[in-house]
C-alpha positions in Angstrom: 172.3 156.8 142.5 172.4 155.0 139.1 168.9 153.7 139.8 167.7 157.2 140.8 169.4 158.5 137.4 167.5 156.0 135.5 164.1 156.4 137.0 164.6 160.4 136.6 165.3 160.1 133.0 162.6 157.5 132.5 160.1 159.8 134.2 161.4 162.7 132.5 160.8 161.7 129.0 157.6 160.6 129.6 156.5 163.6 131.5 158.1 165.8 128.9 156.5 164.2 126.2 159.5 163.2 124.2 157.7 161.0 121.7 159.3 162.8 118.8 159.1 161.9 115.1 162.3 163.4 113.4 160.6 163.7 110.3 156.8 164.0 110.7 155.9 165.0 114.1 155.4 164.5 117.8 153.1 162.4 119.5 152.9 162.7 123.4 151.5 164.8 126.2 153.4 167.9 127.5 154.6 168.5 131.0 151.5 170.2 132.0 149.4 167.1 130.8 151.7 164.5 132.3 153.2 166.2 135.6 151.9 163.4 137.9 152.9 160.7 135.7 156.6 159.8 136.6 157.1 156.5 134.7 158.4 156.4 131.3 159.3 153.5 128.8 162.9 152.4 128.8 162.7 152.6 125.1 161.5 155.5 122.8 160.7 155.0 119.0 161.8 158.3 117.3 161.3 159.3 113.3 158.4 156.8 112.8 158.1 158.1 109.2 161.7 158.9 108.3 162.7 157.6 105.2 165.5 155.9 106.5 163.4 154.1 109.0 162.7 154.7 112.7 165.1 155.0 115.5 164.6 153.0 118.7 166.2 155.1 121.5 167.2 153.3 124.7 166.7 156.1 127.2 167.7 153.6 130.0 171.0 152.8 128.4 171.9 156.4 127.4 171.0 157.9 131.0 171.7 154.5 133.0 175.3 154.5 132.5 175.5 151.8 129.8 176.2 154.5 127.3 178.2 157.7 128.2 180.8 160.3 127.0 182.8 159.7 130.2 183.3 155.8 130.8 181.3 155.1 134.0 179.1 158.2 134.1 175.5 158.5 133.0 174.7 161.0 130.6 173.5 164.0 132.2 169.8 165.2 131.8 170.6 168.5 130.6 172.8 167.1 127.9 169.6 166.6 125.8 167.3 168.8 128.0 169.4 171.7 127.7 166.7 174.4 128.6 166.3 172.8 132.1 169.1 175.0 133.8 169.3 178.5 134.8 170.2 181.1 131.8 173.7 181.7 133.5 174.6 178.1 133.0 173.1 177.9 129.4 175.2 181.1 128.6 178.5 179.3 129.0 177.5 176.8 126.2 177.1 178.9 123.3 175.1 178.5 120.9 172.3 177.6 123.4 170.3 180.6 124.6 167.1 179.7 126.1 166.2 178.4 129.9 162.7 177.1 130.5 161.0 178.4 132.5 163.1 181.7 132.0 163.6 182.4 135.7 164.8 178.9 136.2 167.1 178.7 139.3 167.9 174.8 139.2 169.7 172.4 136.6 167.7 169.2 136.2 169.0 166.4 137.8 167.6 162.9 138.7 167.5 164.0 142.6 165.3 167.0 141.4 163.0 165.1 139.4 162.7 162.3 142.0 161.8 165.1 144.6 159.1 166.8 142.6 158.5 165.8 138.7 156.3 168.8 138.4 158.6 171.4 139.9 161.8 169.9 138.0 160.2 172.0 134.9 161.1 169.9 131.8 159.9 170.9 128.4 159.5 168.4 125.6 161.8 168.7 122.7 159.0 169.8 120.2 157.8 172.6 122.5 160.8 174.7 121.3 162.0 172.7 118.2 158.7 172.5 116.2 158.3 170.9 112.9 159.2 173.1 110.0 156.3 175.4 109.4 154.8 175.0 112.9 155.1 177.7 115.7 156.8 176.1 118.8 154.5 176.1 122.1 157.0 178.0 124.3 158.8 180.3 121.8 157.7 182.8 119.2 159.6 180.8 116.5 161.7 177.8 115.9 165.3 178.5 117.2 168.0 179.5 114.7 171.8 179.5 115.4 174.6 180.7 113.2 176.5 177.8 111.1 179.6 177.1 112.8 181.8 177.7 109.5 179.8 180.5 107.8 177.4 183.3 108.3 174.4 181.3 107.2 171.7 180.5 109.8 170.5 177.0 110.8 166.8 176.6 111.8 166.7 174.0 114.6 163.6 172.3 113.7 162.8 169.0 115.5 164.5 166.9 112.9 167.8 169.2 112.6 167.9 169.5 116.4 167.8 165.8 117.2 170.4 164.9 114.6 173.0 167.6 115.7 172.4 166.7 119.3 172.7 162.9 118.7 175.5 163.2 116.2 177.4 165.5 118.3 177.2 163.3 121.5 178.1 160.3 119.3 181.2 162.0 117.8 182.2 163.0 121.5 182.0 159.5 122.4 184.4 158.5 119.7 186.9 161.0 121.0 186.8 159.9 124.5 186.1 156.0 124.0 187.8 155.0 120.8 186.6 151.5 121.0 183.0 152.5 121.3 180.7 150.9 118.6 178.3 153.9 119.0 177.4 155.2 115.5 179.1 158.3 114.0 176.7 160.8 111.6 177.9 159.0 108.6 176.4 155.6 109.8 172.7 156.6 109.8 171.3 153.0 109.4 173.0 152.2 112.9 170.0 154.0 114.3 167.7 154.1 111.8 166.1 150.9 111.0 163.2 150.0 108.3 160.4 148.1 109.9 158.5 145.3 108.2 
């Protein structure tokens, strides 16, 4: 089961084109361009042009069970790929709103992806969370949510969406696994590293 989950998640990121630069863009191919390619690198470099340095994200460790919110359980694919579930499920997890495709009837799992990567329907992050000033491919505009503590709106561009997702998960890990050495949102340089 764990190896299927790892295979799925590795294929998922490559297929979805999740080569995201948190500050300056996206390099990769969309699902339609890479639907037949089910292989993915175990490590993905994010934020190549970020002021604090790039982030080397180990997809294999995050989805393979090495890192987890609940000890011993791999992180579910929909934890990051939140649009890959039916709208009725998404509605249970405010402030999320969008399912892709809109008529989606299944939640993305390793088994679903292994069975048919193309039919699994995975969108890359930047396909909804575009860079500031750009129009997303799948939506009319970059998503916005109401700030948790005020009436202000937060525009979820690619950098903001990734930081909120990563920091939120890392915060949950600290609550459920207090001995975790994973970074929290004030420890930026644990993930961001300058390259020579």
